[in-house]
N, C-alpha and C positions, 0 to 999 in steps of 0.2 A: 303385593298389589300396590299399584301406583295411581294416585288421583291427580288430575291436571287442573291447575288453576288458570282459568281463561280470563284475560283482561280485555277481550273484545267479545263480539257476539258469536264467535265460532266456538262450538262446544266439542271437547274431546272426551271420548268415553274412557273410563279407567282401563288399565291394562296390567297384565302380569309381566314382570321383567326380571332379568337376571344379568348381573354384570360381574365378570370374573377377570382378574388380571394379576396372577400370582407369579409371573415370570416365566412360567412354562408355556411353550408355544403350542401345545396341544389344544384342541377345541374345548376340552373339558375345563382347562385352567385359564384359558384366554379367550373370552367371548363376551359379546353383548347381544342379547336378544329380548324382544318384547312382543307381546301378542295381546290383542284386545280381550278383555274379560268375557265379553259377550260371544266372541268367536270360540274361545277354548271351552267355555261352559257348555256351549251348544254341542261341540264335538264330544265332550265327556258324557253328556246326557244321551247322545245318540248311541254311544257304546254301551252305556248302562241299559238303555232301552232294549237293545238286541239281546243282552244277557238276561234281562228280566223275563223275556218272552220264552226262555228255555228253562223250565222248572228244574231240570237236573242240575244245571249250573248254579241256580240259586240255592238249592238244597245243599250242594257240595260246599259252596262258600259259607253258608251258615254253619254247617258241621265243622268246617275248618276253623271258623272263628271261635266256636264253643270249645274245640279241642285246645286252641291256643289260650283260651281264657280260663285256664286251670291255675290253681294256687302255685305260686312260685316257691313258697316255703311250706314245708311239712310241719305244721304247728304241733301235731302230736309228738313228733320226734323231738322238736325243740323243747316242748314241755318236759319230756322225759330227761333230756339232757340237763335242763335247769334243775329238776328235782335231784338228779345225781350230783350235781355241783353243790347243792344245798346240803345233802347228806355228808359229802366229803368235808365241807366247811364245818359242819356241826362236829364231826369226828375230830377234826384238827383242833377246834376250840377246846374240846374235852382233853385232848392230849396236852395242849398248851397249859391248861390249868394245873396239871400235875407234873409238868416238866421242871426240872431243877438245874439242868445242865445248860449253860449259856449257848453252847454250840447247837444243842437240840432246839432251844427256843428260837434261835436265829434261823434255823432251817425251817421250822414250822411257820415262822412269820413270813418267810419267802414264799412258802407253798400257799399260805392264805392269801397273800397279795396276788399271786397268779390266779387263784380260784376266783377272787373278787373281780379280776379283769375279765375272766371267762364269763362270769355271771352277768356283768354289765353288757358284754357283747351278745350274750344269748338273749337277755331281756330286750335288747335293741331289735333283735330279729322278730320278736313277738310284736313289737310296735310296728315294724315294717309289714308284718303279716296282716295286722289290723287295717292298715292303710291300703294294702293290696286287695283285701276283701271288699272294701268300699269301692275301689276302682273297678273290680270285676263285676260288682253289682250294677254299676253304671253301664258297663259294656253290655251286660246281659239285657238291660232295659232297651238299649239301642238295637240289639239284635231282635228282640221281641217286637219292637215297634216296626222294624223293617219287615219282618215276616208278616205281620198283620197288614201293613201297607201294601205289600206285594200281592197278597191274597185279594185285597180289595180292588186294586187298580188293574191287575192283569186282564180281566175281562173288558176293561175300558180302553186298553191300548190300541185296539183296532179302530177306535172312534177318532177320526181326525179332529173333531171339535174338542177333544179332551186334552188338557194340558195341566200336568201336575204343578204345584206351587214350586217356587225356587227352593224353599227349605226342603221339600220332599225330594227334589232332584239331588240336592247336595247330600242328603242322607243316603240315597241310593249309591251315589258315586263313592261316598266314604266307605260304606259297608262292603261294597263289591271290590274295594281295593283298586279302583281304577287309577292308573298312573299315566301321566302324559309327559312325553319328552318333546320339548320345543326346540327347534333348530333356528339359527339366524335366518332372517328373511333373504339375505343376499349370500351367495356362495353356491358351490356345487354340492348340494345335498339332495338325496333322493326324495325327501319329503319335508314338509314344514312342521308337521306334528305327527307323532306316533303315539297311539293310545293302546295300552294293554290292560287286561283284567287279570288280577291275581286269583287263581283258582287251584285247588289241590291236584296233584299229579294223577290221582285215581280216575279223574275224568279228563285226562289230557287229550283223549281222542275227540272230545267235544270242543276243545279249545281252538280258537282261531283268532288271529290278530287282523285288525283292519287298519290300514294306513290311509290317512286323510291328507290329500294334497291341497293345501290352502293357498298355494302361491298364486 
């Protein structure tokens, strides 16, 4: 997002912009485009609004989010692996105490170093799992908040006098996975903005895309 500093009385609204010039002549790698925040936000909300009005799409999106919000690490399996490593290390310590041959001691020392490395890596996985759990709890809070909000506002959406807050609109856009592709204002493009909603394939028959021509 870009804010403009005005040195005169003319006020310019903030905009979203993207500049790419990586040597490749394709549009993806060589372009400059900008669009007013108020324009793109309005388009995104309109797309969210038409999705919210269809309960099947909302339920499908929420189900998809919950399916994706599953633990990335099987902590039970990691704990079992860690316990196995500890047992192996304990057994090697016992063998090392009774070893008298230098070659045997050297071999056991190498095996212990390898197990210590495995133990550190496995313990690191448990730390990652703990952080992942916190993140998943935050995601679930967002999902619940969205579900409650949709249940509350859906009956109000037919009232032209009702306008959700900007924060509520952003929550809906984020949860619904709304993606906007903005093309340069000049050039031979079929549209200025294309807005899509990410939803599971099981309800693909309900999915439709709306192209907004803002030129």
